[in-house]
N, C-alpha and C positions, 0 to 999 in steps of 0.2 A: 504493500500500500504506500501511497505517496502523501506526505503531509507538507504544509506550508507554514512558515513562521516569518517573523520580521526581524528587525535589527537586534543584535545581541551585544555589540560593542565590547566584546571580550568578556561578558558575563554569561556563563554557560549553565547556571543552576537549573534553568528550565529543562535541560536535557538529563537531569538525574533520573535514574530508574525509579526512585521512590516517588518523585513528583509526577512522572509520566503515568505510573500505575494509579496514583491518586486521581488523575484526570481520566482514568479508564483506558489508557493506552499501554498495550504490551507489545512493544516493537521487536521485530525479528530481523534476521539477516536479509530478508526479502524486502524490507521497508527502506524508504528514503525520507529524509526531511530536507526540504529546500528552504534556504534562507534568502530573503529578498534584500540582500546587501547589508553593509556595515556589520559583517561577521566579527571582525576584530581579532581573529586568531593571528593573522600575519601583521604584527605590529613591531616587534623587536625580537631578535634572535637571542633570547635569554632563558633563564631557568623557568620563568612562567610559561613561555612558549613550549619548552620541552615537557613541562608538566601537563599542559592541556593536550599536546599531541599524544602523549602516552594514554591519557584519559580517553580520547576519541578513538584511539586504536583498539581499545577494549569494548567499545560500543558494538552491539550486534548489527545495527543499522548503518546506513551510509548518509553522510552529510553532503548535500550539494548546495552551492551558493553562487550568487552573482556579486560583482563588485558593488560596493557602496561608494560614498565619498570619503569616509573615514577608514581608509585602508592604507597600508604601507605598500604602495605600488612598486617601489624599488625592490622590496623583499619578494613580492609576488612574481616579479619579472625574472627572478633567479630560477624559478621552476620552469622546465621546458614545456613547450606546447606539444600536446599529443592529441590523437583522434580517439573519441569515445562516443559510442552510441550515435554516430553521425555528425558530431560537431567537435570543435576544438576545446580542449580542457587543459587544466594544469592540476596534476595530482599532488596536493599538498601532503596528504598522507595516503599512500597507495590503497585504493579501493575503500577508503574510509572518509576522506575529506577531499572533495573534488570541486575545483572552481570551473564554472561554466562560463566560457568566454563570451564577449560581446558579439552580437549579430549572428548567433548560431541557431540552428534548428536541431534538436535532439529527439530521438525516438526512444522513449522509456516506457516500459510496461504497456506497449501498444498505443501510446499517446504521443503526440508531437508537442514540443515546447520551443517557443522562440524566446531567447534570453538576451537581455541587453542591460548590463550593469552600469553604474556610475550616476553621478548627480553633482550639482553645485553645492559647495558648503555654504551654509547660511549663518555660521557661528564665527564669522571673521570680521566683525565690525572694527576690531582693533588692528586689522591688517595682517599681511603675511610677512613675517620677519625673516631675514636671511642672516645667518651667522657670518657669512662672508663679507658683509658690509662693515665699513670702518666703525660706524656708530651703533652697531647692534646692541651693545650693552646698554647704552642710553635709551634706545628705542624700547628695549624690553622693560627697563625701569619705568619709563613713562607709561607703557601699556599696563604694567602691573599696578601702577599707582592709580590709573584712571578706570581700571576694571572693565574695559570693553573686551569681549572675547577675541582672542587672536590665535594665530597658528604660526608654527615655525617651518620654513621650507625644508622639505625632505626629512623632517622629524615628526611633525604632526599634520602636515598638509603636503599633497603632491599634485602637480598640475595634471597628471593623468586621470584625475577624477572625472574629467570630461573626455569624450572619445575623440579620436582623430577622424579626419575625413575618410581615410581608408577603412576604418572600422564602421563608419556609417554606411559606406558603399557596400561593404561586405555583407552587412545585414540585409540590404536590399537585394543583392544577388542571391543570397540564400533563400530569402522569401520568394523570389521569383521561381526558384526551383520547385517550390511547394505551391505555386500559383496563389500566393498570398493567402493561404488557408492553413491554420494550425489549430490545435485543440486549446493550448494555453499559452499565455504570455507571462513571463517573469521578468520584472524590472525592479530598479530601486526607486527611481522617481516616476512621474507619470506625465501625461500630456499637459501642455500649458493651461488649456481651458479647464481641465479637471483639477489641476493644482489650484487654480484660482477658486474654484467651487469648494474644494476641501478647506481652504484657508479662510473663506468668507465668514466674517463674524467672530473669528478667533483672536484677532489682533496680531496674527502672524502674517508675514508677507514674504513670498518667494518670487523673485523675478524670473520671467521666462529666459531660457537660454537655448543654445543650439540643440541640446539633447531633448528638452521638453518640447521644443518645436518639432523636432524629428519624430518624436513619439506621437505628436498630434497629427503629423502627416500619415503615419502608419494607421492611426485610428480611422482615417478616411478610406484606406485601401484594404486593410487586413480583415479577414473573416476569422473569428475565434470564438471559443465557447466562454472563456473567462480570462480576466487579466488580474494578476496579483502583483502588488508592489508594497514597498516599505517607505522609509525615509521620513515620513511626517509624524511618526511617533503616536499613532492612534490605531485602535482596532475599530474599523467601521466599514460599512458597505454603502458607498455613495449612490450606487444604482445596481441593477441586477446583472451588470456585466463586469463590474470592478469590485475588488476587495483590497482595502488598505489594511495591512496586518502589521502588528507590533509584537505584543506579548503572546497572543493566542497561537496555538498550534492547531491548524485546521486540516481535517481530512480533505484531500483534493476535491472530491465530488460531494462534499456535504451540502445539504439543502437548507439547513436551519440558519438563522441569522448568526453572524459572527459574535454578536453580543451574548448569545446563549451557549457559546462554547467554553468549557472550562479553561482557565488560564493557569498553566502549571508554573510559569516562570516569574510572575509578577510579585516582587517584594519591595518593601519600602526602600531598602538599601540599593535597589537597582534603578531608582528614578533619576539618579545623577550619574551619568556615564563618564565623567571626567574627560581626559584628553582623547579617548578613543571615540 
């Protein structure tokens, strides 16, 4: 069986066997959990990374994920591209944690999935600081003093969060092979118009960008059963074709409202995801 969940940002307690059982899920080696970006596993090659890798190696099921905006893209790029179920992937942990690359179509359990990770970071009002600049220390002191959220280039922010023109075109070519018809779409952000609708009345604002506009173009051409995405830190269904997922772990073909699904991973300590 295939399940879908949202951003984890390096906090993986929702995947504990105890919490999954409490939510009525007994996962096996035949099962997959797809994460809609901001997984947070690939952040730094340290003991924490080694600990989590060992933990995921022992899970019976397989984690699949698309890129978010809070990922260490340089670290991800160290893993070679390979072919898997019809598309390009990177095996972070062989047969246990697999990155589904942008613009790919995968055939999994008799279903087709179009994947396109990435998004613009919206927690950078304090700017992107670069350690290579002469006045980096002063910029950082000023940002710390004024408290606007900021990121540091190639330490907590990477320009690869948005796709290249080549990745955008590859997505179109792959969809053409399937005559623009797939079962499911898995992304991190969503189309510009849907993004505006989700944020309406929340006080949050996300500007459109080349990726949200690209996804908007796909909405006009693509035939699909359902579209799942993360990024906006809510569990909701804005309409009958889209599901925004955050903490919930949803069976792929569940019919009930996302609000009725048990949430095994939501704890008070996870509401602040820190640098990831």
